[in-house]
C-alpha positions in Angstrom: -0.1 0.1 -0.1 2.9 3.0 0.8 4.2 1.8 -2.8 0.8 2.2 -4.3 0.4 5.4 -2.6 3.6 7.2 -3.8 3.4 5.7 -6.8 -0.4 7.9 -7.2 1.2 10.8 -5.6 4.1 11.0 -8.3 1.4 10.5 -11.3 -1.1 12.9 -9.3 1.9 15.8 -9.4 2.9 14.9 -13.2 -1.0 15.6 -14.0 -1.2 19.0 -12.3 2.0 19.9 -14.5 0.2 19.0 -17.5 -3.2 20.8 -16.8 -1.2 24.2 -16.2 0.7 23.6 -19.2 -2.4 23.1 -21.4 -4.8 25.7 -19.8 -1.9 28.4 -20.3 -1.9 27.8 -24.2 -5.3 27.4 -24.9 -5.7 30.7 -23.2 -3.3 32.2 -25.3 -4.8 30.8 -28.7 -8.2 31.6 -27.5 -7.1 35.2 -27.1 -5.7 35.3 -30.5 -8.7 33.9 -32.1 -11.1 36.4 -30.0 -9.5 39.7 -31.4 -11.2 38.9 -34.5 -14.7 39.3 -32.9 -14.2 43.2 -32.5 -13.9 43.4 -36.4 -17.5 41.6 -36.2 -15.8 38.1 -37.7 -16.1 34.6 -36.0 -12.8 33.5 -34.6 -11.1 30.7 -36.5 -12.1 27.3 -35.1 -15.6 28.9 -33.4 -18.7 28.0 -35.3 -22.1 29.6 -34.8 -24.5 27.1 -33.6 -26.3 24.9 -36.3 -23.0 25.1 -38.6 -20.8 22.1 -39.3 -17.9 21.6 -37.5 -15.2 21.5 -39.7 -11.8 19.6 -39.4 -9.8 21.2 -36.4 -6.0 21.4 -36.7 -3.8 22.1 -33.4 -1.5 24.8 -33.8 2.0 24.6 -32.9 3.0 24.8 -29.1 -1.1 25.7 -28.2 -4.5 23.9 -28.3 -7.9 24.8 -30.8 -10.2 26.3 -28.1 -13.1 24.5 -28.9 -12.3 21.4 -27.4 -11.2 21.3 -24.0 -9.8 18.3 -22.0 -10.6 17.2 -18.0 -9.2 14.9 -16.4 -11.8 11.9 -14.9 -11.8 10.7 -11.4 -10.1 14.5 -10.3 -11.0 15.4 -6.9 -9.7 18.4 -4.6 -10.6 20.8 -1.5 -11.4 23.4 -4.9 -12.9 23.2 -8.8 -11.1 22.0 -11.5 -9.8 24.8 -14.0 -10.8 23.4 -17.3 -10.1 26.5 -19.4 -10.7 30.1 -19.7 -13.2 32.1 -22.1 -11.4 35.4 -23.5 -12.9 38.2 -26.0 -10.7 41.2 -27.1 -14.1 42.8 -26.2 -12.4 42.4 -22.7 -9.9 45.4 -21.8 -11.1 45.8 -18.4 -14.4 46.8 -19.1 -16.5 45.4 -15.9 -19.6 45.3 -18.4 -18.8 42.5 -19.7 -20.6 39.2 -18.2 -19.3 35.3 -19.7 -22.7 33.2 -19.8 -22.1 29.1 -20.2 -25.2 27.0 -21.4 -25.4 23.4 -22.6 -24.7 19.8 -20.9 -23.9 20.2 -17.3 -23.6 23.8 -17.2 -24.5 25.3 -13.9 -24.7 21.5 -12.3 -20.9 19.9 -13.5 -19.4 23.5 -15.0 -19.5 26.6 -13.9 -18.0 29.8 -15.3 -16.5 32.9 -13.8 -18.5 35.6 -15.5 -15.9 37.9 -15.4 -12.8 36.1 -16.1 -14.1 33.8 -18.2 -12.7 30.5 -16.2 -14.4 27.6 -16.5 -14.4 25.0 -13.6 -15.3 21.3 -12.8 -17.5 21.2 -9.9 -17.6 17.7 -9.6 -15.9 14.3 -10.2 -16.4 13.2 -13.4 -15.9 9.4 -14.8 -15.2 8.8 -18.6 -17.3 5.7 -18.5 -20.1 7.3 -17.5 -20.3 10.0 -20.1 -16.7 10.7 -22.4 -17.8 14.5 -23.3 -20.1 17.3 -23.0 -21.3 20.0 -25.8 -21.2 23.9 -24.2 -22.4 26.8 -25.7 -20.3 30.4 -24.3 -21.2 34.0 -25.3 -20.5 37.3 -24.0 -23.3 39.4 -23.2 -23.4 43.1 -21.7 -24.0 42.9 -17.8 -26.4 45.9 -17.6 -28.5 45.2 -20.6 -28.3 41.6 -21.0 -27.7 42.0 -24.9 -25.3 39.7 -26.8 -22.2 41.3 -27.7 -21.3 38.8 -29.9 -23.0 35.2 -31.2 -22.8 32.4 -29.0 -20.1 29.5 -30.0 -20.1 25.8 -29.0 -17.4 24.0 -27.9 -16.6 20.5 -26.7 -15.2 19.5 -23.2 -13.8 16.0 -23.5 -12.9 14.0 -20.1 -9.5 12.8 -20.5 -9.4 8.4 -19.5 -7.4 7.5 -16.5 -6.5 4.3 -15.9 -9.4 3.5 -13.4 -11.3 0.3 -14.5 -9.2 -3.2 -13.9 -9.8 -5.8 -16.4 -12.8 -8.6 -16.0 -13.8 -11.5 -17.3 -17.6 -11.6 -17.2 -18.2 -15.1 -18.8 -15.9 -16.6 -15.5 -15.2 -19.3 -14.0 -14.6 -21.2 -17.1 -15.3 -25.1 -17.6 -13.7 -26.7 -20.4 -12.5 -30.7 -21.4 -9.9 -31.7 -23.7 -9.2 -35.5 -24.8 -6.6 -37.1 -22.9 -3.0 -38.0 -24.7 -3.6 -34.7 -26.8 -0.5 -33.0 -28.9 1.3 -30.0 -27.4 -0.3 -27.3 -29.2 -3.8 -28.6 -28.9 -6.5 -25.8 -28.4 -8.8 -26.2 -24.8 -10.8 -22.9 -25.3 -10.6 -19.3 -24.9 -11.3 -16.8 -22.4 -12.2 -13.4 -22.8 -11.7 -10.1 -20.4 -13.1 -6.5 -21.3 -11.6 -3.3 -19.6 -14.2 -0.3 -19.2 -11.0 2.3 -19.9 -10.5 4.1 -23.0 -9.3 1.8 -25.8 -8.2 4.9 -28.3 -6.6 6.8 -25.7 -3.1 5.0 -24.3 -2.9 1.5 -23.3 -5.2 1.6 -20.2 -7.5 -1.1 -22.2 -4.8 -3.2 -23.9 -5.0 -6.5 -22.1 -2.4 -8.7 -21.8 -3.3 -12.6 -20.6 -0.9 -15.1 -18.6 -1.4 -18.0 -16.6 -0.6 -17.8 -13.2 -1.6 -21.6 -12.0 -1.3 -24.2 -14.2 2.1 -24.5 -15.9 3.4 -26.5 -17.1 0.4 -28.4 -18.4 -1.0 -25.4 -20.0 0.1 -22.4 -21.9 -2.0 -19.0 -23.3 -2.0 -16.7 -26.0 -1.0 -13.3 -24.5 -3.4 -11.5 -27.1 -6.1 -14.2 -28.7 -6.2 -15.9 -24.9 -6.5 -19.1 -26.2 -5.3 -22.0 -23.6 -3.7 -24.6 -25.2 -1.9 -27.8 -24.1 1.7 -27.5 -23.1 2.6 -30.9 -21.8 2.8 -33.7 -23.8 0.9 -37.1 -22.4 -1.3 -36.1 -20.4 -3.4 -39.2 -18.6 -6.5 -39.1 -17.6 -5.8 -41.9 -15.4 -3.2 -40.5 -13.8 -4.9 -36.8 -13.1 -8.3 -36.2 -14.2 -8.7 -32.1 -13.8 -6.9 -29.2 -13.6 -7.7 -26.0 -12.2 -5.8 -22.7 -14.1 -5.7 -19.4 -13.2 -5.7 -16.6 -15.8 -4.6 -13.3 -15.2 -5.6 -10.4 -17.5 -3.5 -6.7 -17.3 -4.0 -3.5 -18.9 -1.4 -1.3 -19.7 -0.4 -3.8 -22.0 1.1 -5.7 -19.2 3.7 -3.1 -18.2 4.1 -2.4 -14.3 1.7 -0.2 -13.0 -1.2 -1.4 -14.9 -4.7 -3.0 -13.3 -5.3 -6.7 -13.4 -8.0 -9.2 -13.3 -7.9 -12.8 -12.7 -10.2 -16.2 -13.8 -10.2 -19.3 -13.2 -10.3 -22.5 -15.8 -11.0 -25.9 -15.0 -10.1 -27.9 -17.5 -10.8 -31.9 -17.7 -9.6 -34.6 -19.6 -11.8 -36.8 -21.3 -11.4 -40.3 -21.7 -9.9 -42.3 -24.9 -9.3 -45.6 -25.2 -5.7 -45.9 -24.1 -5.6 -48.8 -21.6 -5.9 -52.5 -22.9 -8.4 -54.7 -20.7 -6.1 -56.8 -17.8 -7.5 -59.8 -16.0 -7.5 -58.9 -11.8 -5.7 -62.5 -12.0 -4.0 -65.2 -14.3 -5.4 -67.8 -13.1 -9.6 -68.6 -12.2 -10.7 -72.0 -10.4 -14.2 -73.2 -10.4 -16.0 -76.5 -9.2 -19.5 -76.8 -11.1 -21.7 -80.0 -10.4 -22.4 -82.1 -13.3 -26.0 -81.6 -13.2 -26.1 -77.8 -13.6 -28.4 -76.7 -16.2 -28.1 -75.5 -19.7 -27.5 -71.9 -20.0 -26.6 -72.1 -16.2 -23.8 -69.4 -14.9 -20.4 -71.8 -13.7 -18.4 -68.9 -12.8 -17.5 -65.5 -13.4 -14.2 -63.9 -14.6 -13.1 -60.1 -14.8 -10.7 -58.1 -17.1 -10.2 -54.5 -15.6 -10.1 -51.8 -17.8 -8.8 -47.7 -16.3 -10.7 -46.7 -19.3 -14.2 -45.5 -18.8 -17.7 -45.4 -20.5 -17.3 -47.2 -23.9 -14.0 -47.4 -23.9 -13.7 -49.7 -20.9 -16.0 -52.4 -22.7 -14.9 -55.9 -23.4 -15.9 -59.0 -24.9 -14.9 -62.6 -23.8 -14.1 -65.8 -25.7 -12.9 -69.3 -24.7 -9.9 -69.8 -27.4 -8.7 -72.9 -25.8 -9.5 -76.0 -24.1 -13.0 -76.5 -25.0 -12.7 -79.3 -28.0 -16.2 -80.7 -27.5 -18.1 -77.1 -27.2 -19.2 -77.1 -23.9 -18.4 -73.6 -22.5 -19.5 -70.7 -23.7 -18.5 -67.0 -22.3 -20.6 -64.0 -22.4 -20.4 -60.2 -21.1 -22.7 -58.5 -18.3 -23.5 -55.2 -19.7 -23.4 -53.9 -16.3 -20.4 -55.2 -14.7 -18.6 -56.2 -17.3 -17.8 -59.4 -16.2 -17.4 -62.7 -18.3 -20.1 -65.0 -17.8 -19.3 -68.6 -17.9 -22.2 -70.7 -18.8 -23.0 -74.7 -20.2 -24.0 -75.1 -23.4 -23.9 -78.8 -23.1 -24.5 -81.2 -19.9 -21.5 -82.0 -18.3 -20.6 -86.0 -17.3 -18.7 -86.8 -14.5 -18.0 -90.2 -15.6 -16.3 -89.1 -19.0 -14.7 -86.1 -17.9 -13.7 -84.8 -14.6 -12.0 -81.6 -15.6 -11.5 -79.0 -18.2 -8.9 -76.5 -18.3 -9.8 -73.2 -20.7 -8.0 -70.4 -22.0 -10.1 -67.0 -22.0 -9.8 -64.1 -23.6 -10.8 -60.1 -23.1 -11.0 -57.8 -26.0 -11.4 -54.2 -26.3 -14.6 -53.4 -28.4 -13.9 -50.1 -29.6 -10.5 -49.8 -30.6 -8.8 -46.7 -31.3 -5.9 -47.0 -34.1 -4.0 -44.0 -32.9 -3.2 -46.2 -29.9 -2.3 -49.3 -31.7 1.4 -48.9 -30.9 0.9 -49.2 -27.5 0.6 -52.9 -27.7 -2.5 -55.4 -28.2 -5.6 -54.0 -26.3 -6.6 -58.0 -25.1 -5.5 -60.1 -22.4 -5.9 -63.7 -21.7 -6.2 -66.0 -18.5 -6.4 -69.7 -17.6 -10.0 -71.2 -16.4 -9.7 -74.4 -14.6 -13.2 -76.4 -14.2 -13.6 -79.3 -11.8 -16.8 -81.2 -12.1 -18.6 -81.9 -9.5 -20.1 -86.0 -9.5 -23.8 -85.7 -8.7 -26.7 -88.3 -8.2 -28.0 -88.2 -11.6 -31.6 -89.9 -12.5 -31.6 -92.7 -15.0 -30.7 -92.2 -18.5 -33.0 -94.4 -21.0 -31.2 -96.0 -24.3 -32.8 -93.2 -26.1 -35.3 -90.4 -25.5 -38.4 -91.7 -27.4 -39.6 -95.2 -28.6 -42.0 -95.7 -31.9 -43.7 -99.2 -31.8 -45.6 -100.6 -34.6 -48.5 -103.2 -33.3 -51.0 -104.5 -35.3 -54.6 -103.9 -34.5 -55.1 -108.0 -33.6 -52.4 -108.4 -31.4 -53.6 -110.6 -28.7 -54.0 -109.2 -24.8 -50.7 -109.6 -22.8 -48.4 -109.4 -25.5 -45.4 -108.0 -25.2 -45.2 -105.1 -27.5 -42.3 -103.2 -26.9 -39.4 -103.1 -24.3 -38.0 -100.1 -22.9 -34.4 -100.1 -21.2 -32.6 -97.1 -18.9 -29.8 -97.2 -16.3 -28.2 -95.1 -13.4 -25.4 -92.9 -15.2 -23.6 -92.4 -11.9 -20.5 -94.9 -10.1 -22.5 -96.5 -7.5 -25.3 -97.3 -10.0 -28.9 -98.3 -8.8 -31.7 -100.5 -9.7 -34.0 -98.9 -11.9 -38.0 -99.3 -11.8 -40.3 -98.7 -14.7 -43.8 -97.4 -14.3 -46.8 -96.0 -17.0 -47.8 -92.3 -16.6 -51.5 -92.9 -16.2 -52.3 -89.3 -17.0 -50.9 -90.4 -20.7 -52.8 -94.2 -20.7 -56.4 -93.1 -19.1 -58.0 -96.0 -20.6 -55.6 -98.4 -18.9 -54.6 -100.2 -22.6 -51.3 -101.1 -21.8 -48.8 -102.5 -18.9 -45.2 -102.5 -18.0 -43.3 -104.9 -16.1 -41.5 -102.7 -13.2 -38.6 -104.6 -13.5 -37.4 -105.2 -16.9 -39.7 -102.5 -18.6 -41.5 -104.7 -21.2 -44.6 -103.4 -22.4 -47.9 -105.3 -23.1 -51.2 -104.9 -24.0 -53.9 -105.0 -21.6 -57.1 -104.4 -23.5 -57.6 -105.1 -27.8 -57.0 -102.6 -30.1 -58.9 -100.8 -32.5 -57.4 -98.9 -35.4 -60.3 -97.3 -36.6 -61.1 -96.1 -33.0 -57.7 -94.9 -32.2 -54.9 -94.8 -34.6 -52.1 -94.0 -32.2 -51.3 -94.1 -28.7 -48.7 -91.8 -26.9 -47.6 -92.8 -23.2 -44.8 -91.5 -21.1 -42.8 -94.3 -19.0 -40.9 -93.2 -16.3 -38.2 -94.6 -14.6 -36.9 -94.4 -11.2 -34.0 -95.1 -8.7 -34.6 -97.9 -6.4 -32.4 -95.9 -4.0 -33.6 -92.7 -4.5 -36.9 -92.0 -5.6 -36.4 -88.8 -6.6 -34.9 -89.4 -9.5 -37.0 -89.9 -12.4 -36.5 -89.7 -16.1 -39.2 -90.0 -18.7 -39.5 -91.3 -22.0 -42.3 -91.2 -24.7 -43.3 -94.3 -26.1 -45.7 -93.6 -29.8 -47.7 -96.3 -30.3 -49.2 -97.0 -33.9 -51.5 -99.4 -34.5 -51.3 -101.2 -37.9 -54.8 -102.0 -40.2 -56.1 -105.6 -40.8 -59.2 -106.2 -42.8 -61.5 -106.4 -40.3 -64.2 -104.2 -41.9 -66.6 -105.0 -44.7 -66.9 -102.3 -47.1 -70.7 -100.3 -47.3 -72.7 -98.0 -48.8 -71.3 -94.5 -48.5 -74.7 -93.0 -48.0 -78.2 -94.0 -47.4 -79.4 -93.4 -51.1 -83.0 -92.3 -52.3 -83.6 -93.5 -55.4 -86.5 -92.2 -57.8 -87.4 -94.1 -61.6 -89.7 -92.2 -63.6 -92.8 -94.3 -65.1 -91.7 -93.0 -68.5 -88.1 -93.4 -68.5 -86.0 -95.4 -71.2 -84.3 -98.7 -70.9 -80.9 -98.3 -70.2 -81.1 -95.3 -68.2 -78.8 -94.8 -65.1 -81.1 -94.2 -62.3 -78.5 -93.8 -59.4 -74.4 -94.3 -59.0 -73.3 -95.8 -56.1 -70.2 -95.8 -54.2 -69.0 -97.6 -51.1 -66.8 -96.7 -47.7 -64.4 -98.9 -46.4 -63.1 -98.2 -42.5 -60.0 -100.2 -43.3 -56.9 -98.5 -44.9 -54.8 -101.2 -46.9 -51.6 -100.0 -48.0 -52.3 -100.3 -51.7 -55.7 -98.6 -51.0 -59.2 -99.8 -51.8 -60.4 -101.8 -54.4 -64.6 -102.6 -54.2 -66.6 -105.1 -56.2 -69.9 -104.9 -56.7 -72.5 -107.8 -57.3 -76.4 -108.5 -57.0 -76.8 -111.2 -54.9 -77.0 -114.6 -56.5 -80.7 -115.5 -56.3 -81.2 -112.2 -58.4 -78.2 -112.2 -60.4 -80.6 -112.1 -63.7 -83.1 -109.2 -62.2 -85.7 -108.6 -64.7 -85.9 -104.9 -63.9 -82.3 -103.7 -63.0 -78.7 -104.2 -63.7 -75.4 -102.8 -62.4 -72.5 -101.5 -64.3 -68.8 -100.9 -62.9 -67.5 -97.6 -63.5 -63.7 -98.7 -62.7 -63.1 -96.1 -60.0 -65.2 -98.0 -57.2 -68.5 -96.8 -58.2 -71.3 -98.4 -60.0 -74.1 -97.1 -62.2 -77.8 -98.7 -61.5 -79.6 -99.0 -65.0 -83.1 -99.7 -65.2 -84.2 -102.7 -68.2 -87.4 -101.9 -69.5 -90.0 -98.7 -69.9 -92.8 -100.1 -68.0 -92.8 -99.6 -64.5 -96.0 -98.3 -63.2 -97.0 -97.1 -60.1 -100.4 -99.0 -59.9 -98.5 -101.8 -60.7 -95.7 -101.7 -57.8 -94.7 -98.4 -55.9 -91.1 -99.7 -54.5 -88.3 -101.8 -55.8 -85.6 -103.2 -53.4 -82.4 -104.3 -55.2 -79.7 -105.8 -52.4 -76.0 -105.4 -54.0 -73.1 -107.0 -52.4 -69.8 -105.0 -51.9 -66.3 -106.9 -51.1 -63.1 -105.5 -50.9 -60.0 -107.3 -51.8 -58.4 -107.6 -48.5 -56.7 -110.7 -46.9 -59.1 -112.6 -46.1 -61.6 -110.1 -48.1 -64.9 -108.8 -46.7 -68.2 -107.8 -48.0 -71.5 -106.5 -46.9 -75.1 -106.8 -48.7 -76.5 -103.3 -49.0 -80.1 -103.2 -50.5 -81.1 -99.8 -52.3 -84.8 -98.9 -52.4 -86.0 -97.8 -55.9 -89.1 -95.9 -55.8 -91.6 -95.5 -59.0 -92.6 -91.7 -59.6 -94.5 -89.8 -61.6 -92.5 -87.3 -64.0 -92.7 -84.7 -66.4 -91.3 -85.3 -70.2 -88.0 -83.9 -69.3 -87.9 -86.3 -66.8 -88.7 -84.3 -63.5 -90.3 -85.8 -60.5 -93.2 -84.6 -59.8 -95.2 -86.8 -57.6 -94.1 -90.2 -55.8 -96.7 -90.4 -52.6 -100.2 -92.0 -52.3 -102.2 -89.6 -54.1 -101.1 -91.3 -57.2 -103.3 -94.2 -56.2 -106.4 -92.4 -55.0 -106.5 -89.8 -58.4 -107.9 -93.0 -60.9 -111.2 -93.2 -58.8 -111.9 -89.9 -59.3 -111.6 -87.9 -55.6 -108.7 -85.8 -55.1 -107.0 -84.9 -52.0 -109.2 -82.1 -51.3 -112.4 -83.8 -51.2 -111.3 -86.5 -48.9 -110.2 -84.1 -46.3 -113.5 -82.4 -47.1 -116.0 -85.9 -46.1 -113.5 -86.5 -42.9 -114.3 -82.8 -41.6 -117.7 -83.7 -41.8 -117.6 -86.8 -40.1 -116.3 -85.5 -37.4 -118.1 -82.6 -37.2 -121.7 -85.1 -36.8 -119.7 -86.0 -34.2 -119.0 -83.1 -32.4 -122.6 -82.2 -32.6 -123.9 -85.5 -31.0 -121.8 -85.1 -28.4 -123.1 -81.5 -27.6 -126.7 -82.6 -27.9 -126.3 -85.3 -25.1 -124.7 -83.5 -23.0 -127.2 -80.6 -23.5 -129.8 -83.2 -22.3 -128.0 -84.4 -19.4 -128.0 -80.4 -18.0 -131.4 -80.5 -18.3 -132.2 -83.5 -16.1 -130.5 -82.1 -13.0 -132.4 -80.1 -10.5 -132.0 -76.6 -10.3 -131.6 -76.5 -6.6 -128.7 -78.5 -5.0 -129.7 -80.9 -2.6 -126.5 -81.6 -0.1 -127.4 -84.2 2.8 -124.6 -82.5 4.8 -125.7 -79.0 4.2 -126.1 -77.2 7.8 -126.3 -73.9 6.9 -128.8 -72.2 9.2 -130.9 -69.3 7.9 -133.7 -67.8 9.9 -136.9 -67.0 7.8 -139.6 -65.0 9.6 -143.0 -66.0 8.5 -146.6 -66.0 10.2 -147.5 -69.3 9.7 -147.4 -71.5 12.9 -145.8 -74.9 12.5 -147.2 -78.4 13.5 -144.1 -79.2 15.2 -141.4 -82.1 13.6 -144.5 -84.4 12.0 -145.5 -81.3 10.5 -144.3 -81.7 7.4 -146.3 -79.5 5.1 -146.1 -76.5 6.9 -143.3 -75.1 4.9 -141.0 -76.2 2.4 -137.4 -76.9 3.5 -136.3 -75.3 -0.1 -137.0 -72.0 0.9 -134.3 -72.4 3.8 -131.8 -73.6 1.2 -132.8 -70.7 -1.5 -134.1 -67.8 0.4 -134.8 -65.9 -3.0 -137.5 -68.3 -3.6 -139.4 -67.3 -1.0 -141.9 -64.5 -3.7 -141.2 -66.9 -6.4 -139.0 -69.2 -8.3 -136.1 -67.6 -9.1 -133.7 -70.3 -11.7 -129.9 -70.3 -10.7 -127.9 -67.9 -12.6 -125.6 -70.6 -13.7 -127.9 -73.0 -15.0 -129.1 -70.1 -17.0 -125.7 -69.0 -18.7 -124.9 -72.5 -19.4 -128.3 -73.1 -21.3 -127.5 -70.0 -23.3 -123.7 -70.7 -23.9 -125.1 -74.4 -25.1 -127.2 -73.0 -27.7 -124.9 -70.2 -28.8 -122.4 -73.0 -29.6 -124.9 -75.4 -31.0 -126.0 -72.8 -33.3 -122.5 -71.6 -34.8 -121.6 -75.6 -34.9 -124.7 -76.1 -37.2 -123.8 -72.9 -39.0 -120.5 -74.0 -39.8 -121.8 -78.0 -40.6 -123.9 -76.3 -43.3 -121.2 -74.1 -44.7 -119.0 -77.3 -44.8 -121.9 -79.7 -46.5 -122.6 -76.7 -48.9 -118.7 -77.2 -49.7 
């Protein structure tokens, strides 16, 4: 601080000397210029308000008057003298008055109205306002009349180095790949200085590194930070803090400075190969480990990160039978050893594998660093396990004829315990696959026998599951599929393919085909079906019909004459024998029913029912129905008539021996006691409404009316039907 204070005092003294000299020279020039005002002209360098200012030149050893200068940030006990205005009219005349107007007049700048001295009343800052435009004029003190036109001039605030450089965007963060070459640009910083960049060196900045060497350098003019050290390795050090300084005054002594920090992070490149944590791995894997299950894990570490640290693993030796595979865990980058084939302790008890780890993303620029891979040895010891029995084959195919006898042996399965100790094996049939219990198996030797007769036409295939279980350990079970195909024998006779409905026209021609007949057979001979058709022997010379072979397992039935009449015979039955070519051959007799019908001239069947027999006697079917309806109507009338007669014979008063109702009727007669049976009528008690006369029962009356109405309607309908 004392050194800075002494330095400030020296600069202040120099500035005061400069201000004094500048003021004196400018006032001398001003006096010479104002002399021309007495002659009614304008002083050189002065202009009327509104005139365009011309190019001003500086006189030798003097200042052009219309530009005055004042140092910024100057402060003292008294106002600072900026300059002095003078006119040739001022020859000691006290009637003259100097007037100042314009920017800051009266507030920032004040003029001595008698001497024309201009003073700065406040401390000025060039960074806030660099210049002020003012107007000067001389007037008569008494009359305030102008003695000369007003003249405009400028007061410029002279810059001093009072602002230090600033990094407005700091602190900075940047990245650069590790192992970059010397001179590789990293980033650029920028500082600003509020001082005048035109006047002096107050805003001329020079950049330098205060901290961060020898790793980085900076261009003093462009402020570009670059790599300065070869072989910077992220795995050794990842982050650097660099301190940058910007100094004004061109970096010379006395200049102000500002600093910022730049955090530089080295990004990863693939410059490190994978490396196994150990050269030998040993695993013990049980022989019953499932396919695809994990047998062990290996790990090759890579000092790189992200994509550059990814590796793939391969088995490159010791696995001639391709029993193992190794994959990469994408999360942990471990090599996962899995089984591709089952292990067998009895065949091979150990394996020695050679495993290799290789980088996925190889960077050619680091190929000179060596191969980006590593190898390790993996020893696998197979552990003996109690294994289930093993069938001689995983599945069996058996063919058996459907006429095979019950209890016959159709197949024998075999399984053994692969363990060294070797346990006995028992055999069973999974009854879920043999619900009908069609087969049996011998538990000791695995012979499968037939428990029920087979029928190929019912089930052509039987798929059963046979289990083999160790006697010593019942939990050790194996299964095998036995597929049984039932072979066909000729045990079914052929028969008509369908029930044929055959019609024969009365006006048919001899030799016409009246039906095509085909047959089916449930059997399935190897060479296909071949059917033989014939008439039964007793009808081989049938006078009405004959058959013709179509050579495609079908026949045509033909009529022999054209004299078929329904009046003579409506139905014909033609027995046909169908035989196959099996061994032994099977045959069946099927009857074809042929109905004689009336047909149109085109041969279209029109009628084949009973009506054909009725029409010749002259009565149609409608007439027969009408006659039958009349007969039924007469029977109904008779029944209704009898019913009506019965209703008339029934008494209107219902007498019931058990009628115990007691109705008290008041009348004037005096009875003669119990023996007087004619004194009153008991019907009066049972029917009080009959006291004043006979009243018929309503239900009897309604029934009679209903019966009469129905009889009338029926007779009317019968009359209509009879008329028809």
